[in-house]
DRENPA-3360 file (N, C-alpha, C; in nm, 2 decimals, always signed):
BEGIN
1 = MSEVLLAD = +8.01/+13.01/+9.15/+8.07/+12.88/+9.15/+7.97/+12.78/+9.22 ~ +7.95/+12.66/+9.16/+7.87/+12.56/+9.22/+7.93/+12.50/+9.34 ~ +7.84/+12.44/+9.42/+7.88/+12.37/+9.54/+7.96/+12.25/+9.51 ~ +8.07/+12.22/+9.58/+8.15/+12.10/+9.56/+8.07/+11.98/+9.60 ~ +8.07/+11.87/+9.51/+8.00/+11.75/+9.53/+8.10/+11.65/+9.59 ~ +8.05/+11.57/+9.69/+8.13/+11.47/+9.75/+8.07/+11.33/+9.73 ~ +8.15/+11.23/+9.72/+8.10/+11.09/+9.71/+8.08/+11.04/+9.85 ~ +7.96/+11.02/+9.89/+7.93/+10.98/+10.03/+8.00/+10.85/+10.07;
9 = GFEEAIVG = +8.07/+10.85/+10.18/+8.14/+10.73/+10.23/+8.28/+10.71/+10.18 ~ +8.32/+10.80/+10.10/+8.46/+10.78/+10.04/+8.55/+10.89/+10.08 ~ +8.54/+10.95/+10.19/+8.62/+11.06/+10.24/+8.77/+11.02/+10.24 ~ +8.80/+10.90/+10.28/+8.93/+10.85/+10.28/+9.00/+10.83/+10.15 ~ +8.92/+10.84/+10.04/+8.97/+10.82/+9.91/+9.00/+10.96/+9.83 ~ +8.97/+11.07/+9.90/+9.00/+11.20/+9.84/+9.15/+11.22/+9.83 ~ +9.20/+11.26/+9.71/+9.34/+11.28/+9.70/+9.37/+11.42/+9.66 ~ +9.26/+11.50/+9.64/+9.29/+11.64/+9.60/+9.16/+11.71/+9.55;
17 = QCCVSFRM = +9.19/+11.83/+9.50/+9.08/+11.91/+9.44/+9.14/+11.98/+9.32 ~ +9.06/+11.98/+9.21/+9.11/+12.04/+9.08/+9.12/+12.19/+9.10 ~ +9.23/+12.25/+9.06/+9.26/+12.39/+9.08/+9.18/+12.48/+8.98 ~ +9.13/+12.42/+8.87/+9.06/+12.49/+8.77/+8.91/+12.49/+8.79 ~ +8.86/+12.36/+8.81/+8.71/+12.35/+8.82/+8.67/+12.33/+8.97 ~ +8.76/+12.31/+9.06/+8.74/+12.30/+9.20/+8.66/+12.17/+9.23 ~ +8.66/+12.07/+9.14/+8.59/+11.95/+9.16/+8.68/+11.86/+9.25 ~ +8.62/+11.78/+9.33/+8.70/+11.69/+9.42/+8.76/+11.57/+9.33;
25 = IYSVEKMV = +8.87/+11.52/+9.37/+8.94/+11.42/+9.30/+8.95/+11.30/+9.40 ~ +8.90/+11.18/+9.35/+8.90/+11.06/+9.43/+8.99/+10.95/+9.36 ~ +9.07/+10.88/+9.44/+9.15/+10.77/+9.40/+9.06/+10.65/+9.38 ~ +9.05/+10.59/+9.26/+8.96/+10.47/+9.24/+9.02/+10.36/+9.33 ~ +9.15/+10.34/+9.33/+9.21/+10.23/+9.41/+9.18/+10.24/+9.56 ~ +9.18/+10.37/+9.61/+9.15/+10.39/+9.75/+9.00/+10.36/+9.77 ~ +8.91/+10.39/+9.67/+8.77/+10.36/+9.69/+8.75/+10.21/+9.69 ~ +8.82/+10.14/+9.61/+8.81/+9.99/+9.62/+8.85/+9.94/+9.76;
33 = EVLMARDG = +8.96/+10.00/+9.81/+9.00/+9.96/+9.95/+8.89/+9.99/+10.05 ~ +8.83/+10.10/+10.04/+8.72/+10.14/+10.13/+8.61/+10.04/+10.13 ~ +8.56/+10.00/+10.01/+8.45/+9.91/+9.99/+8.49/+9.77/+10.04 ~ +8.62/+9.73/+10.02/+8.66/+9.60/+10.07/+8.66/+9.59/+10.22 ~ +8.71/+9.70/+10.28/+8.72/+9.70/+10.43/+8.59/+9.72/+10.49 ~ +8.51/+9.82/+10.44/+8.39/+9.86/+10.50/+8.27/+9.76/+10.48 ~ +8.26/+9.71/+10.35/+8.15/+9.63/+10.31/+8.18/+9.49/+10.28 ~ +8.31/+9.45/+10.30/+8.35/+9.31/+10.28/+8.34/+9.27/+10.13;
41 = MSSEDAMD = +8.35/+9.36/+10.04/+8.34/+9.33/+9.90/+8.47/+9.27/+9.85 ~ +8.47/+9.19/+9.74/+8.59/+9.15/+9.67/+8.64/+9.27/+9.59 ~ +8.76/+9.27/+9.55/+8.81/+9.38/+9.47/+8.73/+9.39/+9.33 ~ +8.69/+9.28/+9.28/+8.61/+9.28/+9.15/+8.47/+9.34/+9.18 ~ +8.41/+9.30/+9.28/+8.28/+9.35/+9.32/+8.28/+9.50/+9.35 ~ +8.39/+9.54/+9.42/+8.41/+9.68/+9.45/+8.43/+9.77/+9.32 ~ +8.51/+9.71/+9.23/+8.53/+9.79/+9.10/+8.40/+9.79/+9.02 ~ +8.33/+9.69/+9.02/+8.20/+9.69/+8.95/+8.10/+9.79/+9.01;
49 = YISYNCIG = +8.10/+9.80/+9.14/+8.02/+9.90/+9.21/+8.06/+10.04/+9.17 ~ +8.19/+10.07/+9.18/+8.24/+10.20/+9.15/+8.22/+10.24/+9.01 ~ +8.24/+10.14/+8.92/+8.22/+10.17/+8.77/+8.08/+10.21/+8.74 ~ +7.98/+10.14/+8.80/+7.84/+10.17/+8.78/+7.79/+10.29/+8.85 ~ +7.82/+10.30/+8.98/+7.76/+10.40/+9.07/+7.83/+10.53/+9.08 ~ +7.96/+10.53/+9.04/+8.04/+10.65/+9.05/+8.09/+10.70/+8.92 ~ +8.18/+10.62/+8.86/+8.24/+10.66/+8.73/+8.13/+10.68/+8.62 ~ +8.03/+10.59/+8.63/+7.93/+10.60/+8.52/+7.82/+10.70/+8.55;
57 = SYVGEMTP = +7.83/+10.78/+8.66/+7.72/+10.87/+8.69/+7.77/+11.01/+8.67 ~ +7.68/+11.09/+8.61/+7.71/+11.23/+8.58/+7.60/+11.31/+8.66 ~ +7.65/+11.39/+8.76/+7.55/+11.47/+8.84/+7.57/+11.62/+8.83 ~ +7.61/+11.66/+8.71/+7.63/+11.80/+8.68/+7.78/+11.84/+8.67 ~ +7.80/+11.97/+8.65/+7.93/+12.02/+8.62/+8.03/+12.00/+8.74 ~ +7.98/+11.97/+8.85/+8.07/+11.95/+8.97/+8.09/+11.80/+9.00 ~ +8.05/+11.71/+8.91/+8.07/+11.57/+8.93/+8.22/+11.55/+8.96 ~ +8.25/+11.47/+9.07/+8.39/+11.45/+9.11/+8.47/+11.39/+8.99;
65 = IWLSESVE = +8.60/+11.40/+9.00/+8.70/+11.34/+8.91/+8.74/+11.21/+8.97 ~ +8.74/+11.11/+8.89/+8.78/+10.97/+8.94/+8.92/+10.94/+8.88 ~ +9.02/+10.93/+8.96/+9.16/+10.91/+8.92/+9.20/+10.77/+8.94 ~ +9.24/+10.70/+8.84/+9.30/+10.57/+8.85/+9.44/+10.57/+8.81 ~ +9.52/+10.51/+8.90/+9.67/+10.51/+8.88/+9.71/+10.38/+8.81 ~ +9.62/+10.29/+8.79/+9.66/+10.16/+8.73/+9.58/+10.15/+8.59 ~ +9.62/+10.23/+8.50/+9.56/+10.22/+8.37/+9.61/+10.11/+8.29 ~ +9.52/+10.03/+8.23/+9.57/+9.92/+8.14/+9.52/+9.95/+8.00;
73 = Y = +9.61/+9.93/+7.90/+9.58/+9.96/+7.76/+9.57/+9.83/+7.69;
% end
């Protein structure tokens, strides 16, 4: 099994771990809250940062899972 990968600075946004792949699961909404509180970003800037630097990044089979509870269709 590969080593679990963590998103640095987003420990407060961890909501679980996948029982099948053992990948960490992060709440996108909580990640936005972290960036707003820690870095003073607006919610839009925080979402742009997360989209580009986290959701848009693949770092191997243990890439974390990004969970969003506010899906818009």
